[in-house]
TORKOL-4160 file (C-alpha; in steps of 0.2 Angstrom, whole numbers, padded with zeros to 4 digits, m for minus):
278
<pt num="1" X="0473" Y="0475" Z="0110"/>
<pt num="2" X="0471" Y="0465" Z="0094"/>
<pt num="3" X="0477" Y="0447" Z="0093"/>
<pt num="4" X="0474" Y="0429" Z="0088"/>
<pt num="5" X="0474" Y="0418" Z="0103"/>
<pt num="6" X="0468" Y="0401" Z="0111"/>
<pt num="7" X="0457" Y="0399" Z="0126"/>
<pt num="8" X="0467" Y="0389" Z="0139"/>
<pt num="9" X="0456" Y="0391" Z="0154"/>
<pt num="10" X="0439" Y="0399" Z="0159"/>
<pt num="11" X="0430" Y="0404" Z="0175"/>
<pt num="12" X="0411" Y="0407" Z="0176"/>
<pt num="13" X="0409" Y="0404" Z="0157"/>
<pt num="14" X="0392" Y="0404" Z="0149"/>
<pt num="15" X="0376" Y="0414" Z="0150"/>
<pt num="16" X="0369" Y="0419" Z="0167"/>
<pt num="17" X="0354" Y="0408" Z="0172"/>
<pt num="18" X="0350" Y="0414" Z="0189"/>
<pt num="19" X="0350" Y="0431" Z="0197"/>
<pt num="20" X="0366" Y="0427" Z="0207"/>
<pt num="21" X="0375" Y="0423" Z="0191"/>
<pt num="22" X="0372" Y="0441" Z="0184"/>
<pt num="23" X="0384" Y="0447" Z="0198"/>
<pt num="24" X="0398" Y="0436" Z="0192"/>
<pt num="25" X="0409" Y="0440" Z="0177"/>
<pt num="26" X="0417" Y="0428" Z="0165"/>
<pt num="27" X="0435" Y="0427" Z="0164"/>
<pt num="28" X="0444" Y="0419" Z="0150"/>
<pt num="29" X="0463" Y="0415" Z="0149"/>
<pt num="30" X="0471" Y="0416" Z="0132"/>
<pt num="31" X="0487" Y="0411" Z="0126"/>
<pt num="32" X="0492" Y="0423" Z="0112"/>
<pt num="33" X="0497" Y="0415" Z="0096"/>
<pt num="34" X="0499" Y="0431" Z="0086"/>
<pt num="35" X="0499" Y="0449" Z="0091"/>
<pt num="36" X="0494" Y="0463" Z="0080"/>
<pt num="37" X="0493" Y="0478" Z="0092"/>
<pt num="38" X="0494" Y="0480" Z="0110"/>
<pt num="39" X="0507" Y="0476" Z="0124"/>
<pt num="40" X="0520" Y="0462" Z="0121"/>
<pt num="41" X="0514" Y="0448" Z="0131"/>
<pt num="42" X="0512" Y="0429" Z="0129"/>
<pt num="43" X="0496" Y="0427" Z="0139"/>
<pt num="44" X="0481" Y="0438" Z="0144"/>
<pt num="45" X="0465" Y="0437" Z="0154"/>
<pt num="46" X="0449" Y="0444" Z="0146"/>
<pt num="47" X="0434" Y="0449" Z="0156"/>
<pt num="48" X="0416" Y="0449" Z="0150"/>
<pt num="49" X="0398" Y="0450" Z="0157"/>
<pt num="50" X="0387" Y="0435" Z="0158"/>
<pt num="51" X="0370" Y="0441" Z="0151"/>
<pt num="52" X="0361" Y="0435" Z="0137"/>
<pt num="53" X="0357" Y="0451" Z="0129"/>
<pt num="54" X="0370" Y="0464" Z="0135"/>
<pt num="55" X="0384" Y="0461" Z="0122"/>
<pt num="56" X="0392" Y="0448" Z="0133"/>
<pt num="57" X="0406" Y="0438" Z="0124"/>
<pt num="58" X="0407" Y="0419" Z="0126"/>
<pt num="59" X="0422" Y="0408" Z="0121"/>
<pt num="60" X="0426" Y="0389" Z="0122"/>
<pt num="61" X="0442" Y="0382" Z="0130"/>
<pt num="62" X="0453" Y="0375" Z="0117"/>
<pt num="63" X="0446" Y="0386" Z="0103"/>
<pt num="64" X="0457" Y="0399" Z="0094"/>
<pt num="65" X="0449" Y="0416" Z="0091"/>
<pt num="66" X="0453" Y="0433" Z="0083"/>
<pt num="67" X="0450" Y="0445" Z="0098"/>
<pt num="68" X="0448" Y="0464" Z="0099"/>
<pt num="69" X="0450" Y="0469" Z="0118"/>
<pt num="70" X="0449" Y="0486" Z="0127"/>
<pt num="71" X="0456" Y="0491" Z="0143"/>
<pt num="72" X="0443" Y="0496" Z="0157"/>
<pt num="73" X="0446" Y="0509" Z="0170"/>
<pt num="74" X="0452" Y="0496" Z="0182"/>
<pt num="75" X="0466" Y="0491" Z="0170"/>
<pt num="76" X="0459" Y="0474" Z="0166"/>
<pt num="77" X="0456" Y="0469" Z="0148"/>
<pt num="78" X="0438" Y="0467" Z="0142"/>
<pt num="79" X="0429" Y="0462" Z="0127"/>
<pt num="80" X="0411" Y="0460" Z="0121"/>
<pt num="81" X="0400" Y="0453" Z="0108"/>
<pt num="82" X="0400" Y="0470" Z="0099"/>
<pt num="83" X="0419" Y="0470" Z="0098"/>
<pt num="84" X="0421" Y="0460" Z="0082"/>
<pt num="85" X="0428" Y="0444" Z="0089"/>
<pt num="86" X="0426" Y="0428" Z="0080"/>
<pt num="87" X="0434" Y="0411" Z="0078"/>
<pt num="88" X="0451" Y="0412" Z="0069"/>
<pt num="89" X="0445" Y="0399" Z="0056"/>
<pt num="90" X="0431" Y="0411" Z="0052"/>
<pt num="91" X="0443" Y="0426" Z="0050"/>
<pt num="92" X="0455" Y="0417" Z="0038"/>
<pt num="93" X="0452" Y="0429" Z="0024"/>
<pt num="94" X="0453" Y="0445" Z="0035"/>
<pt num="95" X="0469" Y="0439" Z="0043"/>
<pt num="96" X="0478" Y="0435" Z="0027"/>
<pt num="97" X="0474" Y="0452" Z="0020"/>
<pt num="98" X="0480" Y="0460" Z="0036"/>
<pt num="99" X="0496" Y="0450" Z="0036"/>
<pt num="100" X="0500" Y="0455" Z="0018"/>
<pt num="101" X="0497" Y="0473" Z="0022"/>
<pt num="102" X="0509" Y="0472" Z="0037"/>
<pt num="103" X="0522" Y="0464" Z="0026"/>
<pt num="104" X="0521" Y="0478" Z="0014"/>
<pt num="105" X="0514" Y="0467" Z="0000"/>
<pt num="106" X="0499" Y="0470" Z="m0011"/>
<pt num="107" X="0482" Y="0469" Z="m0003"/>
<pt num="108" X="0464" Y="0469" Z="m0008"/>
<pt num="109" X="0454" Y="0485" Z="m0008"/>
<pt num="110" X="0438" Y="0475" Z="m0005"/>
<pt num="111" X="0437" Y="0456" Z="0000"/>
<pt num="112" X="0427" Y="0443" Z="0009"/>
<pt num="113" X="0417" Y="0427" Z="0006"/>
<pt num="114" X="0401" Y="0424" Z="m0003"/>
<pt num="115" X="0390" Y="0412" Z="0007"/>
<pt num="116" X="0373" Y="0404" Z="0005"/>
<pt num="117" X="0364" Y="0408" Z="0021"/>
<pt num="118" X="0347" Y="0406" Z="0030"/>
<pt num="119" X="0337" Y="0417" Z="0041"/>
<pt num="120" X="0344" Y="0415" Z="0058"/>
<pt num="121" X="0328" Y="0411" Z="0068"/>
<pt num="122" X="0330" Y="0396" Z="0079"/>
<pt num="123" X="0313" Y="0389" Z="0074"/>
<pt num="124" X="0318" Y="0387" Z="0056"/>
<pt num="125" X="0337" Y="0382" Z="0057"/>
<pt num="126" X="0341" Y="0369" Z="0044"/>
<pt num="127" X="0358" Y="0360" Z="0048"/>
<pt num="128" X="0370" Y="0360" Z="0033"/>
<pt num="129" X="0361" Y="0373" Z="0023"/>
<pt num="130" X="0374" Y="0387" Z="0025"/>
<pt num="131" X="0389" Y="0385" Z="0014"/>
<pt num="132" X="0403" Y="0395" Z="0005"/>
<pt num="133" X="0399" Y="0398" Z="m0014"/>
<pt num="134" X="0413" Y="0396" Z="m0027"/>
<pt num="135" X="0412" Y="0402" Z="m0045"/>
<pt num="136" X="0400" Y="0417" Z="m0041"/>
<pt num="137" X="0403" Y="0432" Z="m0052"/>
<pt num="138" X="0401" Y="0448" Z="m0042"/>
<pt num="139" X="0399" Y="0465" Z="m0051"/>
<pt num="140" X="0402" Y="0482" Z="m0044"/>
<pt num="141" X="0395" Y="0496" Z="m0054"/>
<pt num="142" X="0396" Y="0515" Z="m0052"/>
<pt num="143" X="0393" Y="0529" Z="m0064"/>
<pt num="144" X="0409" Y="0526" Z="m0074"/>
<pt num="145" X="0413" Y="0508" Z="m0073"/>
<pt num="146" X="0408" Y="0490" Z="m0070"/>
<pt num="147" X="0421" Y="0479" Z="m0061"/>
<pt num="148" X="0420" Y="0460" Z="m0059"/>
<pt num="149" X="0428" Y="0447" Z="m0047"/>
<pt num="150" X="0424" Y="0428" Z="m0046"/>
<pt num="151" X="0424" Y="0419" Z="m0030"/>
<pt num="152" X="0436" Y="0404" Z="m0028"/>
<pt num="153" X="0432" Y="0386" Z="m0022"/>
<pt num="154" X="0431" Y="0392" Z="m0004"/>
<pt num="155" X="0419" Y="0407" Z="m0008"/>
<pt num="156" X="0433" Y="0420" Z="m0007"/>
<pt num="157" X="0433" Y="0435" Z="m0018"/>
<pt num="158" X="0444" Y="0450" Z="m0019"/>
<pt num="159" X="0445" Y="0467" Z="m0029"/>
<pt num="160" X="0462" Y="0476" Z="m0030"/>
<pt num="161" X="0465" Y="0494" Z="m0034"/>
<pt num="162" X="0447" Y="0498" Z="m0032"/>
<pt num="163" X="0444" Y="0517" Z="m0034"/>
<pt num="164" X="0434" Y="0525" Z="m0020"/>
<pt num="165" X="0416" Y="0528" Z="m0023"/>
<pt num="166" X="0398" Y="0521" Z="m0021"/>
<pt num="167" X="0394" Y="0505" Z="m0030"/>
<pt num="168" X="0379" Y="0495" Z="m0034"/>
<pt num="169" X="0382" Y="0476" Z="m0031"/>
<pt num="170" X="0375" Y="0462" Z="m0042"/>
<pt num="171" X="0380" Y="0444" Z="m0043"/>
<pt num="172" X="0377" Y="0429" Z="m0055"/>
<pt num="173" X="0369" Y="0416" Z="m0043"/>
<pt num="174" X="0360" Y="0399" Z="m0044"/>
<pt num="175" X="0342" Y="0400" Z="m0048"/>
<pt num="176" X="0332" Y="0403" Z="m0033"/>
<pt num="177" X="0345" Y="0414" Z="m0024"/>
<pt num="178" X="0348" Y="0433" Z="m0022"/>
<pt num="179" X="0360" Y="0444" Z="m0013"/>
<pt num="180" X="0350" Y="0451" Z="0001"/>
<pt num="181" X="0351" Y="0456" Z="0020"/>
<pt num="182" X="0345" Y="0443" Z="0032"/>
<pt num="183" X="0331" Y="0449" Z="0044"/>
<pt num="184" X="0330" Y="0466" Z="0035"/>
<pt num="185" X="0318" Y="0467" Z="0020"/>
<pt num="186" X="0325" Y="0483" Z="0013"/>
<pt num="187" X="0334" Y="0481" Z="m0004"/>
<pt num="188" X="0353" Y="0478" Z="m0004"/>
<pt num="189" X="0360" Y="0496" Z="m0001"/>
<pt num="190" X="0375" Y="0502" Z="m0012"/>
<pt num="191" X="0392" Y="0499" Z="m0005"/>
<pt num="192" X="0403" Y="0514" Z="m0001"/>
<pt num="193" X="0422" Y="0511" Z="m0003"/>
<pt num="194" X="0435" Y="0524" Z="0003"/>
<pt num="195" X="0451" Y="0528" Z="m0006"/>
<pt num="196" X="0465" Y="0516" Z="m0002"/>
<pt num="197" X="0453" Y="0505" Z="0007"/>
<pt num="198" X="0456" Y="0488" Z="0014"/>
<pt num="199" X="0438" Y="0483" Z="0018"/>
<pt num="200" X="0431" Y="0466" Z="0022"/>
<pt num="201" X="0413" Y="0463" Z="0016"/>
<pt num="202" X="0404" Y="0446" Z="0015"/>
<pt num="203" X="0390" Y="0444" Z="0003"/>
<pt num="204" X="0375" Y="0434" Z="0008"/>
<pt num="205" X="0364" Y="0424" Z="m0004"/>
<pt num="206" X="0347" Y="0420" Z="0003"/>
<pt num="207" X="0332" Y="0410" Z="m0005"/>
<pt num="208" X="0319" Y="0420" Z="m0015"/>
<pt num="209" X="0305" Y="0409" Z="m0007"/>
<pt num="210" X="0291" Y="0417" Z="0002"/>
<pt num="211" X="0276" Y="0411" Z="0012"/>
<pt num="212" X="0261" Y="0422" Z="0013"/>
<pt num="213" X="0243" Y="0421" Z="0018"/>
<pt num="214" X="0229" Y="0426" Z="0030"/>
<pt num="215" X="0221" Y="0421" Z="0046"/>
<pt num="216" X="0202" Y="0420" Z="0044"/>
<pt num="217" X="0188" Y="0420" Z="0057"/>
<pt num="218" X="0174" Y="0407" Z="0056"/>
<pt num="219" X="0165" Y="0417" Z="0043"/>
<pt num="220" X="0180" Y="0418" Z="0032"/>
<pt num="221" X="0184" Y="0436" Z="0035"/>
<pt num="222" X="0203" Y="0440" Z="0038"/>
<pt num="223" X="0206" Y="0445" Z="0056"/>
<pt num="224" X="0211" Y="0463" Z="0059"/>
<pt num="225" X="0227" Y="0457" Z="0068"/>
<pt num="226" X="0235" Y="0440" Z="0069"/>
<pt num="227" X="0253" Y="0434" Z="0074"/>
<pt num="228" X="0259" Y="0419" Z="0065"/>
<pt num="229" X="0274" Y="0408" Z="0069"/>
<pt num="230" X="0284" Y="0398" Z="0057"/>
<pt num="231" X="0293" Y="0381" Z="0062"/>
<pt num="232" X="0303" Y="0369" Z="0052"/>
<pt num="233" X="0292" Y="0353" Z="0054"/>
<pt num="234" X="0305" Y="0343" Z="0063"/>
<pt num="235" X="0307" Y="0358" Z="0076"/>
<pt num="236" X="0289" Y="0361" Z="0080"/>
<pt num="237" X="0286" Y="0356" Z="0099"/>
<pt num="238" X="0304" Y="0357" Z="0103"/>
<pt num="239" X="0310" Y="0366" Z="0118"/>
<pt num="240" X="0324" Y="0379" Z="0119"/>
<pt num="241" X="0318" Y="0388" Z="0104"/>
<pt num="242" X="0321" Y="0406" Z="0110"/>
<pt num="243" X="0322" Y="0416" Z="0094"/>
<pt num="244" X="0306" Y="0413" Z="0086"/>
<pt num="245" X="0301" Y="0418" Z="0068"/>
<pt num="246" X="0284" Y="0427" Z="0069"/>
<pt num="247" X="0275" Y="0439" Z="0057"/>
<pt num="248" X="0259" Y="0448" Z="0058"/>
<pt num="249" X="0244" Y="0452" Z="0047"/>
<pt num="250" X="0237" Y="0469" Z="0050"/>
<pt num="251" X="0221" Y="0476" Z="0043"/>
<pt num="252" X="0221" Y="0471" Z="0025"/>
<pt num="253" X="0239" Y="0466" Z="0024"/>
<pt num="254" X="0243" Y="0447" Z="0025"/>
<pt num="255" X="0257" Y="0440" Z="0035"/>
<pt num="256" X="0273" Y="0436" Z="0025"/>
<pt num="257" X="0288" Y="0426" Z="0028"/>
<pt num="258" X="0302" Y="0431" Z="0016"/>
<pt num="259" X="0318" Y="0422" Z="0010"/>
<pt num="260" X="0313" Y="0405" Z="0017"/>
<pt num="261" X="0325" Y="0391" Z="0014"/>
<pt num="262" X="0317" Y="0376" Z="0005"/>
<pt num="263" X="0309" Y="0363" Z="0017"/>
<pt num="264" X="0294" Y="0357" Z="0026"/>
<pt num="265" X="0286" Y="0370" Z="0038"/>
<pt num="266" X="0272" Y="0372" Z="0050"/>
<pt num="267" X="0262" Y="0388" Z="0052"/>
<pt num="268" X="0255" Y="0391" Z="0069"/>
<pt num="269" X="0242" Y="0404" Z="0075"/>
<pt num="270" X="0238" Y="0406" Z="0093"/>
<pt num="271" X="0250" Y="0393" Z="0099"/>
<pt num="272" X="0244" Y="0394" Z="0117"/>
<pt num="273" X="0226" Y="0391" Z="0112"/>
<pt num="274" X="0221" Y="0407" Z="0121"/>
<pt num="275" X="0202" Y="0410" Z="0123"/>
<pt num="276" X="0200" Y="0428" Z="0120"/>
<pt num="277" X="0186" Y="0437" Z="0110"/>
<pt num="278" X="0199" Y="0449" Z="0103"/>
C-alpha cells in the first residue's frame, strides 16, 4: 500500500521507555488523502513496533505523511523506519514527478533537491544551518557527455531524457562546501542511472572544515589510543544527547572530525574523568 495520508489518532505512540513498553505495538490511524497503490479505502490503521533501534516508525497526530505499508501475515497493515516514509511536505518533489508519470505527462529521469546539511550527531546540531540551495549548477559526466541542470529557488533540480549509464557528479557550490556523504568519509561514488529511469536523488553539500589533533600524555607523547568527543559549545553538559560524535586516535594517527559546520566547539577527552593507568 502506497498513499499520502494524515494521522487522525494514535495508540501507544512513541519510543518504548520501559521493559513493559516493548510488549506493546504502536497503532496509527490514517485518513487517506491520496492513494497510489493498494485497496480502495478512505482510512487505515498502521502497526509499528516501539523500539528505538529496530526500525520502528513514529508519526504525529495531525501531520500528513507519504507512507509505504506492507501487509503482515495476520492481515494487518504495518510500516517501519526502513519503508521510505516521510512527511508529505518533504516528499513534494517525489510526489509531483510521480503524479506527472501517472497522468502520462513528461517526467524527469533524475530529480531531487540540493541541500546544505550538517553531520547528524546530536552533540553538534546547529539549528537553522540546514537549507535548500538554489542556483547550484550540477554536472553529470560520463565517457561521452557532460549534462547540466541548475537548482531552482527551492533547491529542486531535474534532468530529462537522461541516457542510462554511470555518471560522475560535480557541482558549483559556495566556497567552503562540497558534495559529500554525511557520516561516511569515502569520496562521493558515481551515480548509476538505468534506461527510462524516474529516479529521486538528493545532493548534500557539507562543509569542508576539519578539526584534527592529538591527545598527549604529561611528557608530551601522543597516547597510543584516545577517544575524543566533539560538542557545540552551547550543547556541552546538556542531557538527552544520545548520538555523540566521537573520533579516535590510534598509534600515530591523530583524531579527526571531518565536514564540521562553522561554529564554536568543545573537544572532550575522558569525559567521565576515569582514573585508569591505561
